[in-house]
N, C-alpha and C positions, 0 to 999 in steps of 0.2 A: 673590361677595361685593357686596352692596349699599353704598352709599356711607357711610351711617350705622354699620354695621358695623365697617367699615375706620376710620374717625374714632374710634369706640369703641374698637377694638383699640388704636391708637396711643394714645390718652389713658390707656388702663389701662396700659399697659406703661409708658410715662414716668413715671407717679405723681407727677408734678408739673405746675406751670402749662406749656402749650405755646403758643409765639407762633403766632397765627392764620396768619400768611405762612408759617410752617415746616410746618404743619399741610395747610394749603392745597396747598403743593409735594410733601408725601408723599403725599398722598392722589391728587394728580393733578386737582385741579379749581381754578377761579378762586375768590380770595377772596370775591368775591360770592356764588356759589353754597354755598359752605362756611357762610357766615352763615346763608343761607336753611335749610341743612341744620342747623346748630346749633340755629335756633329751633324745628324741627320736633322735634327731639330733647328740648328743654327740655319740651317738652308731654308727649312719651314718658314722660318721667322722673317726671312728677309723682305717679305713685301706686306709685314702685318704691323700692328702696334706694340709689339711685344718684341725684346730682345733676349738672348742670352750673353751673359759676361760669365767667362770662364778663365779662371789660372789653373795652376797645378793643384790646387789643393781644394777650390771652391768653386761653386757656380751660384748665380743670382738670375733671376727672372726680373728683366727692368722694363721701363716704357722706351720706345723707340725715340732717339734725338730727333726725330723729323716731326715728332709730336709735340715740341718743347712749347711753342708758341701756344698752343690750345691748351693744355696742360696748365701753362703760366696763367690763362686768362681763367680757367677752371680754380685753380688754387687761391687766385686773389678773390674770388668770390666767396671761397670757403674761410677765406680769413676774416671777412668783414661780414659774411651774412650771420642769420641768427643763430644759435645753437639749437640741436633738434633736441627733442625729450630725452634720446638714447645719451646723447653727449652730456647733457645736465646730469642724469643719473650717474654715468661714469665718473663725469667730476665730482660729485658729492662724495662718491665711496674714495676717491684718490685723496681727496681733502680731509675726509676724516679719519681714513684707515690706512692712508699710505707711511710707509711704502708699500706697495700692492703689487701683486702679479695680475696679469691678464686673466690666468686660469682663476684666481680668487674673485675677480670682480665678476666674471661669467658665472661662477659658482654663486654668488650673489644675487646677480640680475636672472641667470637662468638663460640668458642668451648670449650670442657671440658677441663679442665687444673691441674687435680688432678697428672697425672704421672710426668709432668714437674717440677710441683711444688717440689714433692717427691725427683726427681733426684736432683733438686737444692739444698735442705736441705740435703741431704746425703753428697753431697761435701762440703757443708758449705758454700754455697755462698748466701744464704738467711737464715733467722731464723723467728721463731714465737716470736713474741713479746708482745703476749697477746691476748685477744677476744674483738671484737668489741661490743659495748653495744646496741644490738638490736636482733630481732627476732632470735634463732637459734645459736646467740652467736659464728658468725664465727671467724676464726682465721686470725689474722693480720700478714702479712709477711713484712718484711724490709730487706734490703741488709745488709750484714756481712762486717765485716773490710777485712776479707778475700777476698771477691769479690772486695773491695777497692785495695787491694794489688795486686791482679792479673790485674786490669785496671789501676796500676800505678797512682791513684789518692790518695789524702789524705781524702776528703769529698765530699759528694754529689753536692754540688756546682760547683764541677770540673768536673763534666759530661758534655759532647759537647751539645749545644743548640738543640733543637729539632724544626724541621721546623712548621712554622705555620698550614699549611695542615695536617700535622702528628697530632700537638696539637687538631684540631678541630675535627678529627676521633675519639679520644678518651676521647672527652670531654662528660660530662654528658648530657645526651638528654633534652633539654628545656621541662618544664612542658606543657601539654596540656592544652590550654585555653578552658573553659568552657563556 
């Protein structure tokens, strides 16, 4: 895979600004070479639905401003449509286990969960409450008062009990013995 494809993959997966130093290290190229590659990519994106936004320290892959009307219609549908099964699974995990990180959710579900998290955040059912103090500093998600309002409860403790077999399926795996 060429360097610009690797850079694009990292930026897409991050979904937020990435430090230039971190990106250069991840892709395995010097920062000076990364900046040259980003300049080339800026030109390549001019007639596409994506853009790069770059400052002295960070870069982010974003949607083109010309797509705003189409994205607005899409997001309106996303706000008012039914939640998918994957979004409901993620919502249950956040409601019962929050604050919880995306890697924790993905470990429990066994599949990627970025899109359901995005949908739930857009709808105001979950919120970013900070970052976990561990490598990568993943975002912590917690339920919102809006979710409690939709569920007709006042606080987390009013959620229905989870069955024992379901609790066991979502618990942390026991450490391997040496």
